[in-house]
N, C-alpha and C positions, 0 to 999 in steps of 0.2 A: 634910350635905348633899355633900358629897365622895363619903360611901360611897353616898349614891342616886345619883350619879353613876356610879361603878364600876361598883355591883351592875347597874343597868340594860341596860348592853350583855349583861354575863352572864346574865342569865335571856335578854333575847331570843336569845342563843346558844343557851340550852337547850332555849328552845322550838322554836327552829328546827331544833334537830339531833334533838329529839322527833319534832316533826311529820315530819320529813324520811324518820324509821326508820318511823312510823305511816303514812306515804304510800307506802313504799316495800315493806312488808309487805303493803298492803294492795291496792295495784298487783300482788304477787307472786300474793296470793290470786284477785285479776280474773282475772291471765293463766292461772292453773289454770285456773280457771273456763271461761275461753273457752276454753282449748284441749280440756275436756271435751266441750264444745259442739261442736266444730270436726271430732269424729270423726262420720263417716257413720254416721247410724242408717237401717238399712234395713228398710223395712214390708214384711212378707210378710202376704197377704192371703188367710185359706185358713179353712176351716171348722172350728169348735170342736171339736175333738178333744181326747176326755176322760182319756185314758190319762196325756198329759205326754209323749208322744213326740215332738210337732213342738218342742214348749217346749224339749224336752233337746237335741233337735236343734240349734235355734239358740241357744242357749247354747255350745254345743261349739262350732259353726263359730265365732260371735263369738270364743271364747276362744283357739283357733286362729288367728285373724286379726293377731293380740297388738295389738290397738288399733285397727287399718287401718278396722273398720268394726263397728258393732252391728248385732244383726238384732229388730227386735221385732215381735211376731205379733199383727194386726189380723182378733179373730176374726169370722168370717161365720156364717152359720144353718147347721142341716145339711141342710135342705133346700136340695137342687140348683136349684132356681127359684128361689130368693130367693136365693141366693149369686149366680148370674147376674144375677138385678135390680140387686141393689145394685152388683154390679162395672161391669156395661155402664152404669148412671146417671154412674159417675164415670170411666171411661173415656173415654166419649164427650165429657167434658167436659174432658179434659183434665189429669185430675187428677194432679200429681206427689208426691203422697202414696204412690200405689202403687209399691212396687219389683219386688216379687217376687211371683207370682199361683200360687195354686192351683187349678190347671185341671181341671173335669170332662173328660175326655176327649173328651166330646159338643163342646167350646166351640173344638176347637181352628179349624178351618175359619174359622166365627165371625170369630172374633178374628183372626185372618191378615189375611182378605179386609178387615176396617175399617182395619186399621194398626194395634190396639192394642197387640199385643206383638212383640216386634224376634226376628229370626230368628236360630237359631244356626247359627254357617258356622267353617269352617276347624278346627283344633284340638279347641275345644269341642262344636262338633259331633261330630266324630269319637270324643271319649272320653264324648259323651253316648250315642250309640248303640252302645257297644262290653259288648258281655256282655250286654247288655239281650234277652229275650225278644222277637222279629221284633213280635209283635201289639203289644207296649207301644210299642214304636218306629214302628208305623204310626199309631198314636193321636195320638201327636205329631207329624204329617208331613200337610202339605197342599201339593200341587202342586209334590211333589219338594223341598220343604225342610222341614226341621226346625223347629219353633217352639216347640217346650217342650223338656225335660229330661223321662223317664220318670220318675215314682220312685213311687210304689203301682198295684196294680191289684187285681183281682178279677174273678170270673165266678161263676154257680154250679153248685152241683154238686145230683145226686139224694140226698136225705136217707131214711133207713128204718129201720124197727124191726127188728134182725136175729132178736128174741124172736120175732117173727111171719112174718120172709120167710126163706127159708133162701140165694135165690139172688135177688139185684137183677133187676128188669127190664130189658132192655136195649134195648127198644122202648117206644112212646106204648100200642102195641096189646097189648103184653105186660104192660105197667102197670096200663091199666085192668082187664083180665081178672082180675089176680092182685089189685088192688084191691076190684074190686067181689065176690070169692069171699070175701074178709074180713070181709064184712058191714060191719058196723055201727064195726068196728076198721079197717076200710080208707080211710078218707077220705086224700085229695090236699089236701092244703094247696100255694096257690098264688098268684099275683098278678093279680087278676084288675077289679082299680078304674081307671077312667076315668083315667089317668096315665101318666109317662114306664115303669111298670114293665109297662105291657100292651103298650108298642110294645117293648121290651125282650123280653117272651114272644114275640110274634110275629116280631122280627128274627129270633130264633132257633131257631124252627121255619121260618121262611122259607130262612134260610140250610142247615140241617140238611136241608131236602126238596130242595136244590140251586138256591136262588134267592135273589133279592136285590132290595132296594126300588129303586135306581138305578144306572144303568149305571157301568161301572167311571170315566169322568170326571167322576161327580156332577151331570152337567147335565140329564138325562134319567128319565124313569121307565122301570124294567125290568119288575118285578113279573108275569115270563112266567107265563100261565096253570096249568099243569100243577102247578109248586112252589106258587103262591100257594093254590090251591084244595088240597094238601093240606096246608098250613099250616092253611089257616082249617076244614078238617076236624076237626085237632086239636083246636084251643079250641071248636070248638060242641060234639064230643063230650065233652071235658072237663067244659064247663058243665051239659052236661045227663045227664051218669053221674051213678045214685046215688052215687057216691064222693066227689063232688065236694063242699066245703063249702057249704052253703048260704049263707054268706056272703060266698063267692067274689067277688061282685059290688062287693063294698065292699073288697076286701081288700090290702093292700099288703104288704111284705117283715115288719114288724113284727106285724102281724096274723095272718101264716101261722108266724111263729115263736111267739109267744104258744100259739097254738091248738095246735101241735106238742108244746110245753111240757106242754101239760096230758095228754100220755097218750093222747088218742082220737084220734088219728092216726097212721097207719104210711106214709105219705112225704109227701116235701117239697118242691119246687124252691125252692133260696133260695142266698143266700151263704155264704161260708165263716164270718162273725162267729156265723151260729146255734150253731156247735160249742162254744166257751167261754160262750156266755149258757148254753145247757142244762147245761153241766157247773158253771155256778154258781147257777143258780136251777131248775135241774129234775134234781139228780145221779141220779136212779132212771131217769130218762129217758133221761138220757144214759147211763146203762151198757149200754143197749141200742141205741145208736144207732150207725147204720152209714153211710155213704159209696160212692157209685158215681158214674160217669159220667151227664150228662145223658141223659136215652134218644134214641135215633135215630127219627126219623119214619119213615125205610126203612131194612128190613133192611140189613145188608150196607155201609152208607153211616154213617160215626162221625156224630155228632153237633157241632154246630158254635153255641157259646155265645156270648151276647155277651160282649163285654170291658167292665169299667168301671176305675174308678181315678182317680188325681190325678198333673198332670204339673206341673213349674213352669216358667212364662214370664215373661221379663222384661217389663214394661209399657214402653209404647213411650216415656212421657214420666218416665220417672224421670230422677232426678236426678244417680244415680250408676250408669248402666248396666252399666260393666264390674264395678263392685265386685258389682251384684247378680247376674251372669254366674257370678262364681267364687263366690259365698255360695250359688246355686242348686246348683252342681254339689258344694260340700261339705254340702249337704242330702242332696242325692238319694247319697250316697256308700253304700259295701258297709256300714260301720258304722253308718250312720242307718237305710238301710233294716231292716237288722237291728234295731234296737229298733223301729221301726216295726211289724215281722213280729211280734216276740217279746213287746212291751210293748202295741202297740197294735191288734196282728190283723189288719195291713193286708198283705197277700200282696206279695212283692217284684218289682221288673221284671228284676233282675240273675238270671239262669238259675242260675248256681252257687249262690246262695243256699238254693236249695231242695234241698241236700244237706248245708247247715248243721245241723250237731244240733240246736242249741238252735232254730231254727228247723222242724225236723221233730219237736221236741217240740211246741210251739205247734200245728203244722199235721203231725199224723198222716198226713194225707193228701196231704202236698207233692206226691207223684210221680203222683199223679192230676190233682191242681190242675196242675203245670205240664204236663202232658199237654195237658189240657183248653185251659190258656192258648194253647198254643204254635198250635193248631188254631183259635183263637176269633174271633169274627167282628166286624168293627167297624160301629158304627150308620153310618147314612147322613153319608157325609163331605160336607157342604154346608154353606154360611153359613146357609142356609136350615131348618138343621136342627131348629130349635125349632118352624118351622110344621109343618114334614113330619112329626115325632110328633104333635104335634095331630093332624092331619089322621088319621093311623092310629090312635090313641087313642079320640078322635070314632066315625069310623067303624064300628070294631069293639066297642063298647062299646053294651049287656052282651054278652057273648060268647053266653050264651043264644039269641040271638035270630041269629046269623050263620049267612047261606045261602052256602055256600061258591063257587056259580054267581055269583048276582047281586051279593056282596060281592065278588068279584074286580074287577070292573067298576068298582062304586063307589069301591072304595081306590083304582084308577088315576086316576080322574078326582080323588078328592079328593088326592093327592100332586102330580098335575099342576098343581092349582091351588096348591099351597101353594109350588110351586117358580116358577111366577108372580107371586106375592105377592100373589094374591087373597082375596078374604076365605074365610074357612072357617068361620063360622060362622053 
């Protein structure tokens, strides 16, 4: 009886001590879990980049932050229209899940005007502009303010077969003459489907002819008669030339690339990704693949080609905007732009990287590309760009039916309706 009386308190104390230790350990583990959860996780919405360059940038920047934030990629579709659709729905709803946005250069005005992205100001803005190509900075600027950090860029070149062409044509007239003389081997690959690529083609031709779609303030239609008709005349001539691909009216960038890789074409208008693609998929074609500046519309006036690329915007509803600005600056750093270029084939926005040995190995045409980018033209910078682009591509498709005198007027009317948010279709 005494033993039971004596042992009972000892047993209770043992259970109490054991329970206290277990509770303390559990609390400590729970505390650790809570601490992990407290690390801000920044969500970077960007197109699904296949090489892993974006993923590596996110990991490297999170590691350099020493636990102050983590970065998680949220993959968007590869199609720019689908990317925009998903983002607009979320941003219009004030979704706080978005911190960093991989913004197509054509979204700057729309997203800024809608209040969906935060402006870059002060020292971060100065650093975001420093050393960047002026055209890339312009693509991230609206109404004098910087709305994103330039990250990657791109533009088109003229690609041709060096085993069939001794000297590349410098003008469109020369290109048509050379291609038609080559006969069946002289096919010109370009983008003629009714989509954004057709708008890009027209904007490049128009700028090369000395014109613009909108006035400098983006408020009114420009489309001066002479340069507009010159641009439309080139489009019509291409579509009706025996050197045109019969599938031009349904061709996008990839259709042009694949057709060129068969070896049956001698010329192609396209972006720089066609170079690594040909080397991997058609080495015999790549062995004779050369590059030149986009053809001029007018002799003596260098071509001006439409700019592409991705900038990094900070979502207005981000829970961690200061960290998001810091992380975006890291992602767009020289080290990560070099990775995006050498691993992912995306040209940098930092000018001096075009002299980097690794970048030049990836882009043996780096000097030409930089010169072209320095003269690059922006697509119309307006919050209504999506409607303006539709107006252009719908009016000018198919190219074979273009009448320059008639369609210059139709184009002005269609773009004017787009700026007034009137029905397009």
